C-alpha positions in Angstrom: -18.8 11.8 -4.2 -18.7 11.7 -8.1 -17.4 13.9 -10.4 -19.2 14.4 -13.4 -18.1 11.7 -16.3 -17.1 14.9 -18.5 -14.9 16.3 -16.4 -13.1 12.8 -16.1 -13.1 12.5 -19.6 -11.6 15.9 -19.8 -8.8 15.1 -17.4 -7.9 11.4 -19.0 -7.8 12.9 -22.4 -5.2 15.6 -21.4 -3.3 13.1 -19.6 -2.2 10.3 -22.1 -1.5 7.1 -19.7 1.8 6.4 -21.2 3.2 10.1 -20.6 1.9 9.9 -17.1 3.1 6.2 -16.2 6.4 7.1 -17.8 7.1 9.4 -15.2 6.9 6.8 -12.9 8.2 3.5 -14.2 10.7 3.2 -17.2 9.1 1.8 -20.1 9.5 0.2 -23.7 7.6 -0.2 -27.0 6.2 -3.6 -26.8 3.9 -4.0 -30.4 1.0 -1.6 -30.1 2.1 -0.8 -26.3 4.8 -0.5 -23.7 6.2 -2.7 -20.8 7.9 -2.3 -18.0 8.7 -3.6 -14.7 5.8 -3.6 -12.5 5.8 -1.2 -9.6 3.5 -2.6 -7.4 5.6 -6.3 -6.9 8.9 -7.2 -7.5 9.6 -8.9 -10.4 13.1 -9.5 -13.1 10.9 -10.2 -16.3 8.4 -7.1 -17.1 5.0 -7.9 -16.8 3.3 -4.6 -16.6 1.3 -3.6 -19.7 0.5 -0.1 -20.8 -1.8 0.2 -24.0 -2.2 4.0 -25.5 -5.1 2.9 -27.5 -6.9 1.2 -24.4 -5.9 4.1 -22.3 -5.5 1.4 -19.5 -2.6 -0.8 -17.4 -2.6 -4.0 -16.2 0.4 -6.4 -15.0 0.2 -9.6 -15.3 2.2 -10.7 -12.6 0.3 -9.4 -9.4 -2.9 -8.5 -11.0 -2.8 -4.8 -10.8 -4.7 -2.7 -13.4 -6.8 0.1 -14.4 -7.1 3.9 -15.6 -4.8 6.4 -15.3 -6.9 7.6 -11.9 -6.6 4.1 -10.8 -2.6 4.1 -11.2 -2.0 7.7 -9.5 -4.5 6.4 -6.7 -2.2 3.2 -5.7 1.1 4.1 -6.7 0.8 7.7 -4.6 -1.7 5.8 -2.0 -4.0 8.6 -2.1 -7.5 8.5 -2.5 -9.8 9.1 -5.8 -10.3 12.9 -5.1 -6.8 13.4 -4.2 -5.7 11.5 -7.5 -8.1 13.5 -10.0 -6.9 16.3 -8.3 -3.2 15.4 -8.8 -4.1 14.9 -12.5 -6.5 17.7 -13.0 -3.0 20.1 -11.9 -1.1 18.3 -14.3 -3.5 18.7 -17.1 -4.6 22.2 -16.4 -7.8 21.3 -15.8 -10.0 23.5 -13.1 -12.2 21.8 -10.9 -15.5 23.1 -9.9 -15.5 24.7 -6.9 -18.8 22.5 -5.2 -16.6 19.6 -6.0 -14.6 20.5 -3.1 -17.1 21.9 -0.8 -19.4 18.9 -1.4 -16.0 16.7 -0.3 -16.8 17.0 3.3 -13.6 14.5 4.1 -11.7 16.9 1.8 -12.5 20.0 3.7 -11.5 18.0 7.0 -8.2 17.3 6.0 -7.9 20.7 4.0 -8.2 22.2 7.2 -5.9 20.1 9.3 -3.3 20.7 6.6 -3.7 25.0 6.7 -3.8 24.6 10.6 -0.7 22.7 11.0 1.0 24.7 8.6 -0.2 27.7 10.6 1.6 26.0 13.9 4.8 25.5 12.1 5.0 28.9 11.1 4.3 30.1 15.0 6.8 27.7 15.9 9.4 28.6 13.5 9.0 32.2 14.6 9.8 31.7 18.2 13.0 29.8 17.6 14.1 32.9 15.0 12.4 35.7 17.5 12.4 34.4 21.1 15.5 34.7 23.4 15.1 30.7 24.4 14.7 30.2 20.7 18.0 31.4 20.1 19.7 29.7 22.5 18.3 26.9 21.1 19.5 27.7 17.5 23.0 27.8 18.9 22.3 24.3 20.6 21.5 22.9 17.1 24.6 23.9 15.5 26.6 22.5 18.3 24.9 19.4 17.2 26.0 20.1 14.1 22.9 21.1 12.5 23.3 24.0 10.4 21.1 26.8 9.2 20.0 25.5 5.7 18.9 22.2 7.4 16.7 24.4 9.9 15.0 25.7 7.4 14.2 23.3 5.0 12.7 20.9 7.3 10.9 24.2 9.4 12.4 23.3 13.1 10.8 25.5 15.7 10.6 26.0 19.3 7.3 25.3 21.4 7.6 28.1 24.1 7.1 26.7 27.8 4.1 28.6 28.6 0.8 26.4 29.1 -1.2 28.0 26.3 0.7 30.5 23.9 -0.3 28.6 20.8 -3.6 28.5 21.6 -3.9 32.2 22.2 -2.0 32.6 18.7 -4.4 30.2 17.1 -7.8 31.1 18.5 -7.0 35.0 17.3 -7.2 33.2 14.0 -10.3 32.0 14.2 -9.7 28.3 15.1 -11.9 27.0 17.7 -10.9 24.3 20.5 -12.4 21.7 18.8 -10.5 22.4 15.5 -7.2 22.6 17.7 -7.9 19.3 19.5 -8.7 17.7 16.5 -5.4 19.1 14.8 -3.5 17.5 18.1 -2.3 20.5 18.8 -4.1 21.0 22.1 -5.1 18.7 25.0 -7.5 18.9 28.2 -5.5 19.2 31.5 -6.0 16.1 33.8 -6.3 18.4 36.8 -8.9 21.0 36.0 -10.1 20.1 32.5 -8.3 23.5 30.9 -6.9 23.5 27.4 -3.2 23.3 27.4 -0.7 23.4 24.3 0.2 19.6 23.3 3.8 20.9 23.3 5.5 23.0 25.6 9.2 24.0 26.2 10.4 21.9 23.0 11.9 21.6 19.5 9.7 21.1 17.1 10.1 18.6 14.0 7.4 19.0 11.6 6.4 15.8 10.0 5.5 16.1 6.4 3.6 13.1 4.3 5.0 11.9 1.2 3.0 14.8 -0.6 4.7 17.4 1.5 2.0 18.0 3.7 2.5 18.7 7.4 0.6 16.0 9.2 2.1 16.4 12.4 4.8 17.3 14.8 7.8 15.5 16.9 9.0 17.7 20.0 12.1 17.0 22.0 12.7 18.3 25.5 15.4 20.8 26.0 16.9 18.7 29.0 17.1 15.1 30.6 13.8 14.8 31.4 11.4 11.7 30.1 9.9 11.2 27.5 12.8 12.3 25.7 10.7 12.8 22.4 7.0 13.1 21.9 4.8 12.8 18.6 1.6 14.3 17.7 -1.5 12.2 18.5 -3.2 10.4 15.5 -5.5 12.5 13.7 -7.8 12.4 10.7 -4.2 13.0 8.5 -1.5 11.9 11.0 -0.7 7.8 11.7 3.1 7.7 13.4 3.0 4.0 11.4 2.1 5.2 8.3 4.5 7.9 7.5 8.3 8.0 7.2 10.2 11.0 8.6 11.9 12.7 5.0 10.2 10.7 2.3 8.7 14.0 0.8 12.7 15.4 0.3 14.3 11.7 -0.4 11.7 9.9 -2.5 13.4 10.7 -5.9 16.6 10.2 -4.6 15.8 6.8 -3.4 14.1 6.3 -6.5 17.2 6.9 -8.8 19.2 4.9 -6.3 16.9 2.2 -6.1 17.9 2.1 -2.6 16.4 3.6 1.1 18.8 4.0 3.8 16.4 3.8 7.1 17.3 5.7 10.5 15.9 5.8 13.6 15.0 9.8 14.1 14.8 13.1 13.6 18.3 14.0 14.4 19.8 11.4 12.3 17.9 12.8 9.2 19.2 15.9 9.7 22.5 15.2 10.1 23.1 12.4 7.6 21.7 14.4 4.6 24.1 17.2 5.3 26.8 15.0 4.5 25.3 13.6 1.3 23.3 10.6 2.1 20.0 12.6 0.2 18.1 9.0 0.3 17.6 8.5 3.9 14.5 8.3 5.9 13.3 7.4 9.2 11.0 5.3 11.0 10.2 7.7 13.8 11.7 5.2 16.5 9.4 2.6 16.1 10.3 -0.8 14.3 8.6 -0.6 10.8 5.3 -1.0 10.3 3.9 -2.9 6.7 2.1 0.4 6.1 6.0 2.0 5.9 7.2 -0.8 4.2 5.0 -0.6 1.7 5.8 3.1 1.6 9.5 2.0 1.0 8.6 -0.5 -1.6 6.9 2.5 -4.0 10.2 4.0 -4.8 12.9 1.4 -3.9 13.8 -2.6 -3.9 16.5 -2.6 -1.1 17.1 -0.9 2.4 20.1 -0.5 4.3 19.2 -0.3 8.0 21.3 2.2 9.8 20.0 1.8 13.5 22.2 2.2 16.5 23.9 -1.2 18.1 21.4 -1.0 20.9 18.0 -0.7 19.1 18.9 -2.5 16.0 19.1 -5.6 17.9 16.0 -5.6 19.7 13.5 -8.6 19.3 10.8 -5.9 17.8 13.4 -4.3 15.5 14.3 -7.9 14.1 11.0 -8.8 13.4 10.0 -5.8 11.2 13.5 -6.5 8.9 12.2 -10.1 8.8 9.2 -8.3 7.3 10.9 -6.2 4.9 12.2 -9.5 3.7 8.9 -11.2 3.6 7.5 -8.2 1.2 10.5 -8.9 -1.0 13.0 -6.0 -0.4 16.7 -6.4 -0.4 18.1 -5.7 3.5 21.2 -5.2 4.5 22.6 -3.7 7.7 24.9 -1.2 8.8 26.7 -2.2 11.5 27.5 1.0 13.7 30.2 0.8 16.5 29.0 0.5 19.9 27.4 3.5 21.4 27.0 5.3 18.0 24.1 6.5 16.1 24.5 7.6 12.2 24.8 11.3 12.9 27.4 10.8 16.0 29.0 8.6 13.5 29.1 11.1 10.6 30.5 14.1 12.7 33.3 12.3 14.4 34.5 10.0 11.5 33.0 11.8 8.5 31.7 10.9 5.0 34.3 8.4 4.0 34.3 5.8 7.1 30.5 5.9 6.9 30.7 4.7 3.0 33.4 2.1 4.1 30.3 0.9 6.9 27.6 0.9 4.0 30.5 -1.0 2.0 30.7 -3.5 4.8 27.3 -3.8 5.6 25.8 -7.2 6.3 22.9 -9.3 4.9 19.9 -9.5 7.5 20.7 -13.0 8.6 24.5 -12.7 9.0 23.6 -9.4 11.2 21.0 -11.8 13.4 23.3 -14.4 13.7 26.5 -11.8 14.6 24.1 -11.2 17.3 23.2 -14.7 18.0 26.8 -15.8 18.4 27.4 -13.3 20.6 24.3 -14.1 23.0 24.8 -17.7 23.5 27.5 -20.4 23.9 27.9 -22.2 20.3 30.1 -24.6 22.1 26.9 -26.3 24.1 24.1 -27.7 22.1 21.6 -26.1 24.2 22.8 -22.5 22.5 23.3 -23.9 19.2 19.5 -25.1 19.1 18.5 -21.8 20.7 20.6 -19.8 17.9 18.3 -21.9 15.4 14.9 -21.1 17.2 15.5 -17.6 16.8 17.0 -17.7 13.2 13.7 -19.3 11.8 12.1 -16.7 11.2 14.1 -14.7 8.8 14.9 -18.3 7.3 10.7 -18.7 6.6 10.8 -15.5 4.7 13.8 -16.5 2.3 11.7 -17.3 -1.1 14.7 -17.9 -3.3 15.6 -21.7 -3.0 19.2 -21.3 -3.4 19.5 -18.8 -1.0 18.1 -20.6 1.7 19.6 -23.8 0.4 22.8 -22.0 1.0 22.3 -20.5 4.1 21.2 -23.8 5.5 24.4 -25.0 4.5 26.3 -22.3 6.3 24.4 -22.7 9.3 25.2 -26.7 9.3 28.7 -25.9 9.4 29.3 -23.3 11.8 27.2 -24.8 14.2 28.3 -28.4 13.3 24.3 -29.5 13.4 22.6 -31.7 10.1 21.2 -29.4 7.0 18.0 -32.2 7.3 17.8 -31.3 11.0 17.6 -27.4 10.5 15.4 -28.2 7.2 13.1 -30.1 9.5 13.0 -27.4 12.0 11.9 -25.0 9.3 9.2 -27.1 8.0 7.6 -27.3 11.5 8.0 -23.5 12.0 6.6 -22.8 8.6 3.5 -25.0 9.2 2.9 -23.2 12.3 3.1 -19.8 10.9 0.2 -18.1 10.2 0.5 -16.4 7.2 -1.1 -15.4 3.9 -0.6 -17.2 0.8 -1.5 -16.1 -3.1 -3.3 -18.4 -5.2 -3.2 -17.2 -8.7 -5.5 -18.8 -10.4 -4.5 -19.6 -14.4 -7.5 -18.5 -17.0 -7.1 -21.8 -18.1 -8.2 -23.0 -14.9 -11.6 -21.1 -14.9 -14.8 -23.0 -15.5 -16.1 -22.1 -19.5 -18.9 -20.0 -18.5 -16.7 -18.1 -16.8 -14.6 -17.2 -19.2 -17.2 -16.7 -21.7 -18.4 -14.3 -19.2 -15.0 -12.3 -19.3 -14.9 -12.4 -23.0 -18.6 -11.4 -23.1 -17.9 -8.1 -20.8 -14.8 -7.3 -23.0 -16.7 -7.6 -26.2 -19.3 -5.1 -24.3 -17.1 -2.5 -23.4 -15.6 -2.0 -26.7 -18.7 -1.6 -28.6 -22.4 -0.2 -28.0 -23.9 -2.6 -30.4 -22.8 -5.4 -29.2 -23.7 -4.6 -25.3 -27.1 -3.6 -26.7 -27.7 -7.4 -28.2 -25.7 -9.3 -25.7 -28.3 -7.9 -23.1 -31.3 -8.9 -25.4 -30.1 -12.4 -24.9 -28.7 -12.3 -21.4 -29.8 -10.5 -18.0 -27.6 -9.3 -15.2 -28.7 -12.6 -13.1 -27.2 -14.7 -15.6 -23.8 -13.6 -14.9 -22.7 -16.1 -11.9 -19.5 -14.0 -10.6 -20.9 -11.2 -8.4 -17.8 -8.6 -9.9 -19.2 -10.1 -13.3 -23.0 -8.7 -12.4 -21.7 -5.5 -11.0 -20.1 -4.7 -14.2 -22.8 -5.9 -16.2 -25.3 -3.6 -14.2 -22.8 -0.6 -14.7 -22.7 -1.3 -18.4 -26.6 -1.4 -18.6 -26.9 1.9 -16.1 -24.3 4.1 -18.5 -26.6 2.9 -22.0 -29.7 3.5 -20.2 -28.5 6.9 -19.2 -27.2 7.5 -22.8 -23.6 8.4 -21.4 -22.0 6.4 -23.9 -19.9 3.5 -23.0 -16.0 2.9 -22.6 -13.8 1.1 -20.5 -12.9 4.0 -18.7 -16.4 5.3 -17.9 -17.1 1.9 -16.2 -14.0 1.9 -14.5 -15.5 5.5 -12.8 -19.1 4.5 -12.8 -17.8 1.3 -10.5 -15.2 3.4 -8.6 -14.2 0.0 -7.3 -10.1 -1.1 -7.7 -11.2 -5.0 -8.1 -13.3 -4.1 -11.3 -10.8 -1.9 -12.9 -7.8 -4.4 -12.5 -10.1 -7.0 -14.3 -11.5 -4.9 -17.1 -7.5 -3.8 -17.8 -6.8 -7.6 -17.7 -9.5 -9.0 -20.1 -9.0 -5.7 -22.3 -5.1 -6.4 -22.3 -5.1 -10.5 -22.6 -3.6 -11.2 -25.8 -5.3 -14.6 -26.1 -8.6 -13.2 -25.9 -10.6 -12.5 -29.3 -13.9 -10.3 -29.8 -15.8 -11.4 -33.0 -19.5 -11.7 -33.8 -18.9 -16.5 -33.5 -16.8 -16.1 -30.6 -19.7 -13.7 -29.0 -22.7 -16.1 -30.0 -20.7 -18.7 -28.9 -20.3 -17.3 -25.2 -24.2 -16.7 -25.0 -24.4 -20.1 -26.0 -22.0 -21.3 -23.4 -23.8 -19.0 -20.1 -27.4 -20.3 -21.8 -26.4 -23.9 -21.6 -24.6 -23.6 -18.0 -27.6 -21.8 -16.5 -29.7 -24.7 -17.8 -27.6 -27.2 -16.6 -27.6 -26.0 -13.1 -31.6 -25.7 -13.4 -31.6 -29.4 -14.7 -29.4 -30.3 -11.9 -31.2 -28.5 -9.1 -34.8 -30.0 -10.4 -33.2 -33.9 -10.6 -31.8 -33.1 -6.6 -35.7 -32.2 -5.8 -36.9 -35.1 -7.8 -34.9 -37.6 -6.3 -35.8 -36.1 -2.8 -39.7 -36.5 -3.2 -39.2 -39.8 -5.0 -37.2 -40.8 -2.0 -39.8 -39.6 0.4 -42.6 -41.1 -1.6 -41.2 -44.6 -1.4 -40.4 -44.3 2.2 -43.7 -43.1 3.0 -46.5 -45.7 4.3 -49.3 -43.0 3.1 -48.5 -41.1 -0.4 -49.4 -37.8 -0.3 -51.3 -36.0 -3.2 -49.3 -33.1 -3.1 -46.0 -34.7 -3.3 -47.3 -36.4 -6.7 -48.5 -33.3 -8.3 -44.9 -31.9 -7.3 -43.5 -34.5 -8.9 -45.1 -34.5 -11.8 -44.5 -30.7 -12.2 -40.8 -31.7 -11.9 -40.7 -34.0 -14.3 -42.5 -31.4 -17.1 -40.2 -29.0 -16.1 -37.3 -31.7 -16.5 -38.6 -32.6 -20.3 -38.8 -28.8 -21.1 -35.3 -27.9 -20.1 -33.9 -30.8 -21.8 -35.7 -30.2 -24.9 -34.2 -26.9 -24.8 
């Protein structure tokens, strides 16, 4: 679904890009614009630029760029519709009601949010007003969870009956299909009847980063298994894409530039009561890439506070390696055997927990601590196993100085040569399947590609120049697909008399790669747009096209010549074709 260009322009005009981005990223004046550290990749020297004049942003480190809508989509991890909605709210612009009606996906998601919110209210009422619910409230108090936390996190109780929630929601007008899509109902394996998904469990609503309820977690009241269950995957809920408590903790995480990661709901509820308000939970699973990306939006550092058993398992350790690989600083809080963060805080208090934070270990030191306990370091076999298992963590250390220091320490502790460890590391890396990002410098691009970029920048800034360029060149004269798409958008906007500026082209294309390229072209300091340069670029593109045509004709002529030489009988058609090619070559060479 597309919004009208007039509506998008009104929202943009009311939302100055510098004001919006400075709410997320500290910016400092730099020439005609502003600069800061890029929020989309780790960097120490600012390469993230914002132009109030062009109303664009661009990072010259990672290549992210675009207008204010692109920034909100990237930073808040939302779709275009949601970004428009968020900025419209900031700008005080009312979105037309028919736009909402036309957006089927938005309607479906909104229905699920409302349905989950209604279910959460039902569970809260059951906790507050039923006999069993009141018993559970007492149980929560004994576990150290106070009334303020119960209210803040909207804890509830799912009654033991098989279809009590179903009956409640059916009276509100929801169909079985709605309830199944929300993950609140399932079909019985025995007779196919509809059953409440959560029954006789304490309910923990799961919020997304915007504060909408996307699913639920349910804990049993006894020792039966499974102890915890979560909502099934729905249109709005994926376990591996959410972090429990991020909606409440995001600002404190941003301020402290550090997130504490615990495992479950109870840990969060207790830990935040003791003042650790920058804490999130991975919902009992090994961290996923999506969860790590969420963390990276708000902080550069993480502290892992898992209980000793799960913190040492292989899946967890692999996910912690991913944290380092994505550029986050990682430390592990070492809890005593048998403790989780909630138990430790209740029994030992905040000061003791703060002491553990101060004594937290780097990930490599933590892994070595586990490996030294697991293998016999007095045997060569034990030392080899330690090296084998530490290689994944060593392989994600980008800093060469740190890597050499870690290898030197390993060499001394295990009495192995540094060279041998390095050889094994190189072998491991050669076998590893990982992406490499090759950023091509502008000066290494072919001349015609650079010329195409300059012409695109020129056209975006001036309607008359765009019209002149399009008289001399056609869309297909541009060799890069993305360039052709941008030129096509410019032609369409001119043809429809919609005016021409970078913002409209970005909105028209609705493509992240196009937004990045346009922002980069227009914010490159070393690109000049004047008449002499423009006509020079047109000539460059024409000459390149002509050269390619000549090469193709010469190739065809050579093939025909070889065919004629090697044939016993000369075909008249071949001679005619060769003569035609020679004539074309003469014409091209004259040009």
